[in-house]
mmCIF file of the N, C-alpha and C atoms, coordinates in Angstrom:
data_MODEL
# 
_entry.id   MODEL 
# 
loop_
_atom_site.group_PDB 
_atom_site.id 
_atom_site.type_symbol 
_atom_site.label_atom_id 
_atom_site.label_alt_id 
_atom_site.label_comp_id 
_atom_site.label_asym_id 
_atom_site.label_entity_id 
_atom_site.label_seq_id 
_atom_site.pdbx_PDB_ins_code 
_atom_site.Cartn_x 
_atom_site.Cartn_y 
_atom_site.Cartn_z 
_atom_site.occupancy 
_atom_site.B_iso_or_equiv 
_atom_site.pdbx_formal_charge 
_atom_site.auth_seq_id 
_atom_site.auth_comp_id 
_atom_site.auth_asym_id 
_atom_site.auth_atom_id 
_atom_site.pdbx_PDB_model_num 
ATOM 1   N N  . MET A 1 1  ? 11.823  12.173 2.143   1.00 0.00 ? 1  MET A N  1 
ATOM 2   C CA . MET A 1 1  ? 12.898  11.641 2.959   1.00 0.00 ? 1  MET A CA 1 
ATOM 3   C C  . MET A 1 1  ? 12.484  10.323 3.621   1.00 0.00 ? 1  MET A C  1 
ATOM 4   N N  . ILE A 1 2  ? 11.237  10.229 4.038   1.00 0.00 ? 2  ILE A N  1 
ATOM 5   C CA . ILE A 1 2  ? 10.754  9.016  4.690   1.00 0.00 ? 2  ILE A CA 1 
ATOM 6   C C  . ILE A 1 2  ? 10.832  7.834  3.728   1.00 0.00 ? 2  ILE A C  1 
ATOM 7   N N  . GLU A 1 3  ? 10.387  8.045  2.501   1.00 0.00 ? 3  GLU A N  1 
ATOM 8   C CA . GLU A 1 3  ? 10.420  6.970  1.506   1.00 0.00 ? 3  GLU A CA 1 
ATOM 9   C C  . GLU A 1 3  ? 11.851  6.503  1.257   1.00 0.00 ? 3  GLU A C  1 
ATOM 10  N N  . ASP A 1 4  ? 12.783  7.430  1.173   1.00 0.00 ? 4  ASP A N  1 
ATOM 11  C CA . ASP A 1 4  ? 14.193  7.072  0.984   1.00 0.00 ? 4  ASP A CA 1 
ATOM 12  C C  . ASP A 1 4  ? 14.717  6.275  2.172   1.00 0.00 ? 4  ASP A C  1 
ATOM 13  N N  . LEU A 1 5  ? 14.341  6.665  3.379   1.00 0.00 ? 5  LEU A N  1 
ATOM 14  C CA . LEU A 1 5  ? 14.769  5.951  4.582   1.00 0.00 ? 5  LEU A CA 1 
ATOM 15  C C  . LEU A 1 5  ? 14.219  4.527  4.593   1.00 0.00 ? 5  LEU A C  1 
ATOM 16  N N  . ILE A 1 6  ? 12.969  4.355  4.210   1.00 0.00 ? 6  ILE A N  1 
ATOM 17  C CA . ILE A 1 6  ? 12.383  3.015  4.158   1.00 0.00 ? 6  ILE A CA 1 
ATOM 18  C C  . ILE A 1 6  ? 13.156  2.143  3.179   1.00 0.00 ? 6  ILE A C  1 
ATOM 19  N N  . ARG A 1 7  ? 13.467  2.674  2.018   1.00 0.00 ? 7  ARG A N  1 
ATOM 20  C CA . ARG A 1 7  ? 14.232  1.907  1.020   1.00 0.00 ? 7  ARG A CA 1 
ATOM 21  C C  . ARG A 1 7  ? 15.619  1.536  1.550   1.00 0.00 ? 7  ARG A C  1 
ATOM 22  N N  . GLU A 1 8  ? 16.275  2.477  2.232   1.00 0.00 ? 8  GLU A N  1 
ATOM 23  C CA . GLU A 1 8  ? 17.604  2.225  2.774   1.00 0.00 ? 8  GLU A CA 1 
ATOM 24  C C  . GLU A 1 8  ? 17.564  1.153  3.868   1.00 0.00 ? 8  GLU A C  1 
ATOM 25  N N  . LEU A 1 9  ? 16.568  1.205  4.732   1.00 0.00 ? 9  LEU A N  1 
ATOM 26  C CA . LEU A 1 9  ? 16.432  0.192  5.776   1.00 0.00 ? 9  LEU A CA 1 
ATOM 27  C C  . LEU A 1 9  ? 16.206  -1.185 5.178   1.00 0.00 ? 9  LEU A C  1 
ATOM 28  N N  . ARG A 1 10 ? 15.431  -1.254 4.113   1.00 0.00 ? 10 ARG A N  1 
ATOM 29  C CA . ARG A 1 10 ? 15.211  -2.544 3.436   1.00 0.00 ? 10 ARG A CA 1 
ATOM 30  C C  . ARG A 1 10 ? 16.517  -3.132 2.937   1.00 0.00 ? 10 ARG A C  1 
ATOM 31  N N  . LYS A 1 11 ? 17.347  -2.285 2.354   1.00 0.00 ? 11 LYS A N  1 
ATOM 32  C CA . LYS A 1 11 ? 18.636  -2.763 1.826   1.00 0.00 ? 11 LYS A CA 1 
ATOM 33  C C  . LYS A 1 11 ? 19.531  -3.264 2.946   1.00 0.00 ? 11 LYS A C  1 
ATOM 34  N N  . GLN A 1 12 ? 19.580  -2.533 4.058   1.00 0.00 ? 12 GLN A N  1 
ATOM 35  C CA . GLN A 1 12 ? 20.484  -2.862 5.149   1.00 0.00 ? 12 GLN A CA 1 
ATOM 36  C C  . GLN A 1 12 ? 20.044  -4.078 5.956   1.00 0.00 ? 12 GLN A C  1 
ATOM 37  N N  . TYR A 1 13 ? 18.736  -4.210 6.171   1.00 0.00 ? 13 TYR A N  1 
ATOM 38  C CA . TYR A 1 13 ? 18.255  -5.228 7.089   1.00 0.00 ? 13 TYR A CA 1 
ATOM 39  C C  . TYR A 1 13 ? 17.404  -6.315 6.452   1.00 0.00 ? 13 TYR A C  1 
ATOM 40  N N  . ALA A 1 14 ? 17.229  -6.255 5.187   1.00 0.00 ? 14 ALA A N  1 
ATOM 41  C CA . ALA A 1 14 ? 16.494  -7.258 4.406   1.00 0.00 ? 14 ALA A CA 1 
ATOM 42  C C  . ALA A 1 14 ? 15.175  -7.661 5.061   1.00 0.00 ? 14 ALA A C  1 
ATOM 43  N N  . LEU A 1 15 ? 15.063  -8.894 5.493   1.00 0.00 ? 15 LEU A N  1 
ATOM 44  C CA . LEU A 1 15 ? 13.788  -9.407 5.981   1.00 0.00 ? 15 LEU A CA 1 
ATOM 45  C C  . LEU A 1 15 ? 13.492  -9.058 7.433   1.00 0.00 ? 15 LEU A C  1 
ATOM 46  N N  . ILE A 1 16 ? 14.421  -8.418 8.110   1.00 0.00 ? 16 ILE A N  1 
ATOM 47  C CA . ILE A 1 16 ? 14.245  -8.131 9.529   1.00 0.00 ? 16 ILE A CA 1 
ATOM 48  C C  . ILE A 1 16 ? 13.303  -6.945 9.753   1.00 0.00 ? 16 ILE A C  1 
ATOM 49  N N  . VAL A 1 17 ? 13.250  -6.012 8.827   1.00 0.00 ? 17 VAL A N  1 
ATOM 50  C CA . VAL A 1 17 ? 12.482  -4.788 9.021   1.00 0.00 ? 17 VAL A CA 1 
ATOM 51  C C  . VAL A 1 17 ? 11.066  -4.922 8.468   1.00 0.00 ? 17 VAL A C  1 
ATOM 52  N N  . VAL A 1 18 ? 10.103  -4.628 9.308   1.00 0.00 ? 18 VAL A N  1 
ATOM 53  C CA . VAL A 1 18 ? 8.706   -4.551 8.890   1.00 0.00 ? 18 VAL A CA 1 
ATOM 54  C C  . VAL A 1 18 ? 8.280   -3.112 9.140   1.00 0.00 ? 18 VAL A C  1 
ATOM 55  N N  . THR A 1 19 ? 7.805   -2.469 8.114   1.00 0.00 ? 19 THR A N  1 
ATOM 56  C CA . THR A 1 19 ? 7.386   -1.080 8.222   1.00 0.00 ? 19 THR A CA 1 
ATOM 57  C C  . THR A 1 19 ? 5.926   -0.976 7.827   1.00 0.00 ? 19 THR A C  1 
ATOM 58  N N  . ILE A 1 20 ? 5.167   -0.288 8.634   1.00 0.00 ? 20 ILE A N  1 
ATOM 59  C CA . ILE A 1 20 ? 3.764   -0.043 8.304   1.00 0.00 ? 20 ILE A CA 1 
ATOM 60  C C  . ILE A 1 20 ? 3.621   1.447  8.042   1.00 0.00 ? 20 ILE A C  1 
ATOM 61  N N  . VAL A 1 21 ? 3.131   1.766  6.868   1.00 0.00 ? 21 VAL A N  1 
ATOM 62  C CA . VAL A 1 21 ? 2.920   3.153  6.477   1.00 0.00 ? 21 VAL A CA 1 
ATOM 63  C C  . VAL A 1 21 ? 1.423   3.356  6.267   1.00 0.00 ? 21 VAL A C  1 
ATOM 64  N N  . VAL A 1 22 ? 0.877   4.331  6.949   1.00 0.00 ? 22 VAL A N  1 
ATOM 65  C CA . VAL A 1 22 ? -0.537  4.655  6.774   1.00 0.00 ? 22 VAL A CA 1 
ATOM 66  C C  . VAL A 1 22 ? -0.596  5.939  5.957   1.00 0.00 ? 22 VAL A C  1 
ATOM 67  N N  . THR A 1 23 ? -1.261  5.860  4.806   1.00 0.00 ? 23 THR A N  1 
ATOM 68  C CA . THR A 1 23 ? -1.325  7.025  3.928   1.00 0.00 ? 23 THR A CA 1 
ATOM 69  C C  . THR A 1 23 ? -2.609  7.013  3.108   1.00 0.00 ? 23 THR A C  1 
ATOM 70  N N  . HIS A 1 24 ? -3.019  8.195  2.700   1.00 0.00 ? 24 HIS A N  1 
ATOM 71  C CA . HIS A 1 24 ? -4.122  8.323  1.754   1.00 0.00 ? 24 HIS A CA 1 
ATOM 72  C C  . HIS A 1 24 ? -3.572  8.631  0.368   1.00 0.00 ? 24 HIS A C  1 
ATOM 73  N N  . ASN A 1 25 ? -2.268  8.756  0.269   1.00 0.00 ? 25 ASN A N  1 
ATOM 74  C CA . ASN A 1 25 ? -1.604  9.074  -0.982  1.00 0.00 ? 25 ASN A CA 1 
ATOM 75  C C  . ASN A 1 25 ? -1.321  7.777  -1.741  1.00 0.00 ? 25 ASN A C  1 
ATOM 76  N N  . MET A 1 26 ? -2.098  7.517  -2.764  1.00 0.00 ? 26 MET A N  1 
ATOM 77  C CA . MET A 1 26 ? -1.976  6.259  -3.503  1.00 0.00 ? 26 MET A CA 1 
ATOM 78  C C  . MET A 1 26 ? -0.618  6.105  -4.178  1.00 0.00 ? 26 MET A C  1 
ATOM 79  N N  . GLN A 1 27 ? -0.059  7.194  -4.663  1.00 0.00 ? 27 GLN A N  1 
ATOM 80  C CA . GLN A 1 27 ? 1.254   7.137  -5.303  1.00 0.00 ? 27 GLN A CA 1 
ATOM 81  C C  . GLN A 1 27 ? 2.318   6.701  -4.293  1.00 0.00 ? 27 GLN A C  1 
ATOM 82  N N  . GLN A 1 28 ? 2.264   7.263  -3.100  1.00 0.00 ? 28 GLN A N  1 
ATOM 83  C CA . GLN A 1 28 ? 3.221   6.893  -2.062  1.00 0.00 ? 28 GLN A CA 1 
ATOM 84  C C  . GLN A 1 28 ? 3.073   5.425  -1.687  1.00 0.00 ? 28 GLN A C  1 
ATOM 85  N N  . ALA A 1 29 ? 1.850   4.972  -1.516  1.00 0.00 ? 29 ALA A N  1 
ATOM 86  C CA . ALA A 1 29 ? 1.617   3.573  -1.155  1.00 0.00 ? 29 ALA A CA 1 
ATOM 87  C C  . ALA A 1 29 ? 2.178   2.642  -2.224  1.00 0.00 ? 29 ALA A C  1 
ATOM 88  N N  . ALA A 1 30 ? 1.967   2.975  -3.472  1.00 0.00 ? 30 ALA A N  1 
ATOM 89  C CA . ALA A 1 30 ? 2.444   2.132  -4.574  1.00 0.00 ? 30 ALA A CA 1 
ATOM 90  C C  . ALA A 1 30 ? 3.969   2.119  -4.650  1.00 0.00 ? 30 ALA A C  1 
ATOM 91  N N  . GLN A 1 31 ? 4.601   3.208  -4.285  1.00 0.00 ? 31 GLN A N  1 
ATOM 92  C CA . GLN A 1 31 ? 6.055   3.315  -4.412  1.00 0.00 ? 31 GLN A CA 1 
ATOM 93  C C  . GLN A 1 31 ? 6.838   2.629  -3.307  1.00 0.00 ? 31 GLN A C  1 
ATOM 94  N N  . VAL A 1 32 ? 6.311   2.624  -2.094  1.00 0.00 ? 32 VAL A N  1 
ATOM 95  C CA . VAL A 1 32 ? 7.133   2.144  -0.971  1.00 0.00 ? 32 VAL A CA 1 
ATOM 96  C C  . VAL A 1 32 ? 6.704   0.813  -0.385  1.00 0.00 ? 32 VAL A C  1 
ATOM 97  N N  . SER A 1 33 ? 5.620   0.238  -0.873  1.00 0.00 ? 33 SER A N  1 
ATOM 98  C CA . SER A 1 33 ? 5.138   -0.972 -0.205  1.00 0.00 ? 33 SER A CA 1 
ATOM 99  C C  . SER A 1 33 ? 5.240   -2.216 -1.077  1.00 0.00 ? 33 SER A C  1 
ATOM 100 N N  . ASP A 1 34 ? 5.439   -3.336 -0.406  1.00 0.00 ? 34 ASP A N  1 
ATOM 101 C CA . ASP A 1 34 ? 5.408   -4.635 -1.074  1.00 0.00 ? 34 ASP A CA 1 
ATOM 102 C C  . ASP A 1 34 ? 3.995   -5.209 -1.023  1.00 0.00 ? 34 ASP A C  1 
ATOM 103 N N  . HIS A 1 35 ? 3.303   -4.902 0.063   1.00 0.00 ? 35 HIS A N  1 
ATOM 104 C CA . HIS A 1 35 ? 1.926   -5.356 0.261   1.00 0.00 ? 35 HIS A CA 1 
ATOM 105 C C  . HIS A 1 35 ? 1.071   -4.166 0.672   1.00 0.00 ? 35 HIS A C  1 
ATOM 106 N N  . THR A 1 36 ? -0.187  -4.208 0.275   1.00 0.00 ? 36 THR A N  1 
ATOM 107 C CA . THR A 1 36 ? -1.103  -3.106 0.568   1.00 0.00 ? 36 THR A CA 1 
ATOM 108 C C  . THR A 1 36 ? -2.383  -3.653 1.169   1.00 0.00 ? 36 THR A C  1 
ATOM 109 N N  . ALA A 1 37 ? -2.858  -2.958 2.193   1.00 0.00 ? 37 ALA A N  1 
ATOM 110 C CA . ALA A 1 37 ? -4.156  -3.266 2.795   1.00 0.00 ? 37 ALA A CA 1 
ATOM 111 C C  . ALA A 1 37 ? -5.050  -2.052 2.583   1.00 0.00 ? 37 ALA A C  1 
ATOM 112 N N  . VAL A 1 38 ? -6.258  -2.300 2.149   1.00 0.00 ? 38 VAL A N  1 
ATOM 113 C CA . VAL A 1 38 ? -7.251  -1.239 1.971   1.00 0.00 ? 38 VAL A CA 1 
ATOM 114 C C  . VAL A 1 38 ? -8.273  -1.398 3.089   1.00 0.00 ? 38 VAL A C  1 
ATOM 115 N N  . LEU A 1 39 ? -8.414  -0.355 3.898   1.00 0.00 ? 39 LEU A N  1 
ATOM 116 C CA . LEU A 1 39 ? -9.354  -0.381 5.009   1.00 0.00 ? 39 LEU A CA 1 
ATOM 117 C C  . LEU A 1 39 ? -10.374 0.736  4.829   1.00 0.00 ? 39 LEU A C  1 
ATOM 118 N N  . PHE A 1 40 ? -11.592 0.481  5.298   1.00 0.00 ? 40 PHE A N  1 
ATOM 119 C CA . PHE A 1 40 ? -12.637 1.500  5.263   1.00 0.00 ? 40 PHE A CA 1 
ATOM 120 C C  . PHE A 1 40 ? -13.537 1.296  6.470   1.00 0.00 ? 40 PHE A C  1 
ATOM 121 N N  . ASN A 1 41 ? -13.737 2.357  7.213   1.00 0.00 ? 41 ASN A N  1 
ATOM 122 C CA . ASN A 1 41 ? -14.555 2.302  8.432   1.00 0.00 ? 41 ASN A CA 1 
ATOM 123 C C  . ASN A 1 41 ? -14.129 1.170  9.361   1.00 0.00 ? 41 ASN A C  1 
ATOM 124 N N  . GLY A 1 42 ? -12.837 0.983  9.497   1.00 0.00 ? 42 GLY A N  1 
ATOM 125 C CA . GLY A 1 42 ? -12.314 -0.018 10.413  1.00 0.00 ? 42 GLY A CA 1 
ATOM 126 C C  . GLY A 1 42 ? -12.363 -1.448 9.916   1.00 0.00 ? 42 GLY A C  1 
ATOM 127 N N  . LYS A 1 43 ? -12.760 -1.651 8.674   1.00 0.00 ? 43 LYS A N  1 
ATOM 128 C CA . LYS A 1 43 ? -12.844 -3.006 8.121   1.00 0.00 ? 43 LYS A CA 1 
ATOM 129 C C  . LYS A 1 43 ? -11.844 -3.193 7.001   1.00 0.00 ? 43 LYS A C  1 
ATOM 130 N N  . LEU A 1 44 ? -11.245 -4.369 6.980   1.00 0.00 ? 44 LEU A N  1 
ATOM 131 C CA . LEU A 1 44 ? -10.317 -4.713 5.914   1.00 0.00 ? 44 LEU A CA 1 
ATOM 132 C C  . LEU A 1 44 ? -11.104 -5.049 4.655   1.00 0.00 ? 44 LEU A C  1 
ATOM 133 N N  . ILE A 1 45 ? -10.884 -4.271 3.617   1.00 0.00 ? 45 ILE A N  1 
ATOM 134 C CA . ILE A 1 45 ? -11.591 -4.469 2.355   1.00 0.00 ? 45 ILE A CA 1 
ATOM 135 C C  . ILE A 1 45 ? -10.804 -5.415 1.448   1.00 0.00 ? 45 ILE A C  1 
ATOM 136 N N  . GLU A 1 46 ? -9.486  -5.190 1.388   1.00 0.00 ? 46 GLU A N  1 
ATOM 137 C CA . GLU A 1 46 ? -8.650  -6.021 0.510   1.00 0.00 ? 46 GLU A CA 1 
ATOM 138 C C  . GLU A 1 46 ? -7.206  -5.957 0.971   1.00 0.00 ? 46 GLU A C  1 
ATOM 139 N N  . TYR A 1 47 ? -6.499  -7.044 0.777   1.00 0.00 ? 47 TYR A N  1 
ATOM 140 C CA . TYR A 1 47 ? -5.079  -7.114 1.130   1.00 0.00 ? 47 TYR A CA 1 
ATOM 141 C C  . TYR A 1 47 ? -4.379  -7.977 0.097   1.00 0.00 ? 47 TYR A C  1 
ATOM 142 N N  . GLY A 1 48 ? -3.179  -7.568 -0.274  1.00 0.00 ? 48 GLY A N  1 
ATOM 143 C CA . GLY A 1 48 ? -2.403  -8.385 -1.198  1.00 0.00 ? 48 GLY A CA 1 
ATOM 144 C C  . GLY A 1 48 ? -1.152  -7.668 -1.651  1.00 0.00 ? 48 GLY A C  1 
ATOM 145 N N  . ALA A 1 49 ? -0.451  -8.279 -2.589  1.00 0.00 ? 49 ALA A N  1 
ATOM 146 C CA . ALA A 1 49 ? 0.736   -7.663 -3.167  1.00 0.00 ? 49 ALA A CA 1 
ATOM 147 C C  . ALA A 1 49 ? 0.331   -6.319 -3.768  1.00 0.00 ? 49 ALA A C  1 
ATOM 148 N N  . THR A 1 50 ? 1.135   -5.316 -3.535  1.00 0.00 ? 50 THR A N  1 
ATOM 149 C CA . THR A 1 50 ? 0.805   -3.966 -3.982  1.00 0.00 ? 50 THR A CA 1 
ATOM 150 C C  . THR A 1 50 ? 0.500   -3.911 -5.467  1.00 0.00 ? 50 THR A C  1 
ATOM 151 N N  . CYS A 1 51 ? 1.314   -4.558 -6.277  1.00 0.00 ? 51 CYS A N  1 
ATOM 152 C CA . CYS A 1 51 ? 1.081   -4.510 -7.724  1.00 0.00 ? 51 CYS A CA 1 
ATOM 153 C C  . CYS A 1 51 ? -0.281  -5.098 -8.079  1.00 0.00 ? 51 CYS A C  1 
ATOM 154 N N  . ARG A 1 52 ? -0.689  -6.161 -7.401  1.00 0.00 ? 52 ARG A N  1 
ATOM 155 C CA . ARG A 1 52 ? -1.986  -6.764 -7.686  1.00 0.00 ? 52 ARG A CA 1 
ATOM 156 C C  . ARG A 1 52 ? -3.133  -5.880 -7.220  1.00 0.00 ? 52 ARG A C  1 
ATOM 157 N N  . VAL A 1 53 ? -3.004  -5.327 -6.020  1.00 0.00 ? 53 VAL A N  1 
ATOM 158 C CA . VAL A 1 53 ? -4.071  -4.483 -5.486  1.00 0.00 ? 53 VAL A CA 1 
ATOM 159 C C  . VAL A 1 53 ? -4.293  -3.260 -6.376  1.00 0.00 ? 53 VAL A C  1 
ATOM 160 N N  . PHE A 1 54 ? -3.218  -2.680 -6.891  1.00 0.00 ? 54 PHE A N  1 
ATOM 161 C CA . PHE A 1 54 ? -3.349  -1.485 -7.716  1.00 0.00 ? 54 PHE A CA 1 
ATOM 162 C C  . PHE A 1 54 ? -3.699  -1.803 -9.169  1.00 0.00 ? 54 PHE A C  1 
ATOM 163 N N  . GLU A 1 55 ? -3.206  -2.908 -9.692  1.00 0.00 ? 55 GLU A N  1 
ATOM 164 C CA . GLU A 1 55 ? -3.429  -3.217 -11.103 1.00 0.00 ? 55 GLU A CA 1 
ATOM 165 C C  . GLU A 1 55 ? -4.665  -4.080 -11.359 1.00 0.00 ? 55 GLU A C  1 
ATOM 166 N N  . LYS A 1 56 ? -4.980  -4.993 -10.447 1.00 0.00 ? 56 LYS A N  1 
ATOM 167 C CA . LYS A 1 56 ? -6.129  -5.884 -10.615 1.00 0.00 ? 56 LYS A CA 1 
ATOM 168 C C  . LYS A 1 56 ? -6.836  -6.091 -9.283  1.00 0.00 ? 56 LYS A C  1 
ATOM 169 N N  . PRO A 1 57 ? -7.435  -5.018 -8.747  1.00 0.00 ? 57 PRO A N  1 
ATOM 170 C CA . PRO A 1 57 ? -8.130  -5.171 -7.463  1.00 0.00 ? 57 PRO A CA 1 
ATOM 171 C C  . PRO A 1 57 ? -9.286  -6.152 -7.592  1.00 0.00 ? 57 PRO A C  1 
ATOM 172 N N  . GLN A 1 58 ? -9.513  -6.909 -6.526  1.00 0.00 ? 58 GLN A N  1 
ATOM 173 C CA . GLN A 1 58 ? -10.580 -7.907 -6.538  1.00 0.00 ? 58 GLN A CA 1 
ATOM 174 C C  . GLN A 1 58 ? -11.901 -7.350 -6.013  1.00 0.00 ? 58 GLN A C  1 
ATOM 175 N N  . GLN A 1 59 ? -11.844 -6.255 -5.291  1.00 0.00 ? 59 GLN A N  1 
ATOM 176 C CA . GLN A 1 59 ? -13.045 -5.658 -4.728  1.00 0.00 ? 59 GLN A CA 1 
ATOM 177 C C  . GLN A 1 59 ? -13.387 -4.365 -5.476  1.00 0.00 ? 59 GLN A C  1 
ATOM 178 N N  . THR A 1 60 ? -14.676 -4.141 -5.719  1.00 0.00 ? 60 THR A N  1 
ATOM 179 C CA . THR A 1 60 ? -15.126 -2.939 -6.421  1.00 0.00 ? 60 THR A CA 1 
ATOM 180 C C  . THR A 1 60 ? -14.709 -1.682 -5.666  1.00 0.00 ? 60 THR A C  1 
ATOM 181 N N  . PHE A 1 61 ? -14.832 -1.693 -4.340  1.00 0.00 ? 61 PHE A N  1 
ATOM 182 C CA . PHE A 1 61 ? -14.441 -0.529 -3.544  1.00 0.00 ? 61 PHE A CA 1 
ATOM 183 C C  . PHE A 1 61 ? -12.977 -0.193 -3.768  1.00 0.00 ? 61 PHE A C  1 
ATOM 184 N N  . THR A 1 62 ? -12.120 -1.198 -3.753  1.00 0.00 ? 62 THR A N  1 
ATOM 185 C CA . THR A 1 62 ? -10.686 -0.971 -3.949  1.00 0.00 ? 62 THR A CA 1 
ATOM 186 C C  . THR A 1 62 ? -10.435 -0.356 -5.311  1.00 0.00 ? 62 THR A C  1 
ATOM 187 N N  . GLU A 1 63 ? -11.062 -0.888 -6.333  1.00 0.00 ? 63 GLU A N  1 
ATOM 188 C CA . GLU A 1 63 ? -10.874 -0.373 -7.694  1.00 0.00 ? 63 GLU A CA 1 
ATOM 189 C C  . GLU A 1 63 ? -11.305 1.092  -7.765  1.00 0.00 ? 63 GLU A C  1 
ATOM 190 N N  . GLN A 1 64 ? -12.421 1.420  -7.152  1.00 0.00 ? 64 GLN A N  1 
ATOM 191 C CA . GLN A 1 64 ? -12.901 2.798  -7.156  1.00 0.00 ? 64 GLN A CA 1 
ATOM 192 C C  . GLN A 1 64 ? -11.960 3.715  -6.375  1.00 0.00 ? 64 GLN A C  1 
ATOM 193 N N  . TYR A 1 65 ? -11.419 3.221  -5.285  1.00 0.00 ? 65 TYR A N  1 
ATOM 194 C CA . TYR A 1 65 ? -10.540 4.044  -4.454  1.00 0.00 ? 65 TYR A CA 1 
ATOM 195 C C  . TYR A 1 65 ? -9.193  4.304  -5.134  1.00 0.00 ? 65 TYR A C  1 
ATOM 196 N N  . VAL A 1 66 ? -8.565  3.277  -5.638  1.00 0.00 ? 66 VAL A N  1 
ATOM 197 C CA . VAL A 1 66 ? -7.235  3.468  -6.233  1.00 0.00 ? 66 VAL A CA 1 
ATOM 198 C C  . VAL A 1 66 ? -7.289  4.253  -7.541  1.00 0.00 ? 66 VAL A C  1 
ATOM 199 N N  . THR A 1 67 ? -8.450  4.279  -8.194  1.00 0.00 ? 67 THR A N  1 
ATOM 200 C CA . THR A 1 67 ? -8.572  5.061  -9.418  1.00 0.00 ? 67 THR A CA 1 
ATOM 201 C C  . THR A 1 67 ? -9.118  6.457  -9.154  1.00 0.00 ? 67 THR A C  1 
ATOM 202 N N  . GLY A 1 68 ? -9.402  6.776  -7.898  1.00 0.00 ? 68 GLY A N  1 
ATOM 203 C CA . GLY A 1 68 ? -9.843  8.116  -7.537  1.00 0.00 ? 68 GLY A CA 1 
ATOM 204 C C  . GLY A 1 68 ? -11.334 8.368  -7.693  1.00 0.00 ? 68 GLY A C  1 
ATOM 205 N N  . ARG A 1 69 ? -12.103 7.338  -7.939  1.00 0.00 ? 69 ARG A N  1 
ATOM 206 C CA . ARG A 1 69 ? -13.544 7.531  -8.079  1.00 0.00 ? 69 ARG A CA 1 
ATOM 207 C C  . ARG A 1 69 ? -14.271 7.538  -6.741  1.00 0.00 ? 69 ARG A C  1 
ATOM 208 N N  . PHE A 1 70 ? -13.558 7.178  -5.671  1.00 0.00 ? 70 PHE A N  1 
ATOM 209 C CA . PHE A 1 70 ? -14.120 7.221  -4.326  1.00 0.00 ? 70 PHE A CA 1 
ATOM 210 C C  . PHE A 1 70 ? -13.043 7.750  -3.398  1.00 0.00 ? 70 PHE A C  1 
ATOM 211 N N  . GLY A 1 71 ? -13.394 8.659  -2.519  1.00 0.00 ? 71 GLY A N  1 
ATOM 212 C CA . GLY A 1 71 ? -12.457 9.143  -1.518  1.00 0.00 ? 71 GLY A CA 1 
ATOM 213 C C  . GLY A 1 71 ? -11.679 10.275 -1.933  1.00 0.00 ? 71 GLY A C  1 
# 
């Protein structure tokens, strides 16, 4: 339901709505976000367009995390 609400708010308010979703569920992050930040121990590891972060991560940690080899 939350994911559906986020999509509906985007349609209604376009650029006015900024939503931050904190999740460990990679599928959820990929489905509802335009941009993704990967954090570990309070440090920003990588940030960028969701499709880029998931398909071509620039950091080894990010690649290991999104593919399930870490965490």
